[in-house]
Phi, psi and omega in degrees: 000180184278162173258130179247130176255123178258123177243103186204142181276357183258109182302323180297320177296312180302314182295314183290315178295319179301318179297319178299313182294314181296325177294343179249026172070022173269150169268140185238134170241147183228149178216134186256008178205180180252011176293144178051035187307304186298312181299318181292321177293316178299321180294318181281330180051058181285160175271332178215145176244130170258119190236124174283164178259309188269122175237153184305324183281342184195119181293347179245015185303322180294319177299315180297319179296317179300320179293319178299315180298315182296332181273348183273116184306321184281348185241343190298345178281346183281123177295134177245126175248122174287128176234099191211155172257023184305325181293332178276339185267335186268156177241039187275346182087004175213168180228162179267141177219182177296343177292344180271357179293128178203159180297329183272310188273306184224079184280076182229172181268345180182167181230127179237130181275133171277146352286151183243142174286140181307316181298320179295317179300311182296321178297317181295317178298314180299327182291339181250350180297144175249095184268000000 
C-alpha cells in the first residue's frame, strides 16, 4: 500500500489518523511542524500528504506549505489533502471548501474537515492515490 505523511501539530490527531491508516495497510510518516518541510518530504517520499493549516507558529503555515510543495519540481506530483478544523477555528465569516482550491491560493488535491469519519478519510485518500 501507499505511504501517507501526516503533517499536523496535534499528536492526538497524528496518532488517531495514523491508527486508522495503519489498520488499512498504509505506511505512516508524521511531522509536527513545517520546519525543513521540503527535505523531510523528500526523505520520506510519501504517496499522499495530509496537511493541517493552523500551526502554533503561523495560522497560515499549511497554506504556505502547500504552495511550497506545489512549486517544488520533485514534489508537486504528490497529492496534498488539507485536513483541518480551520473552519471551526476562524471568525472570518466564511469557510474554506474544495471550491477554494486553486493553483495560487490553495494548490491541493482536496479539503477534509476535522473531525473526519474514517470511511470518508480513506475514500478521499483512495481518490487521489496514484497506484
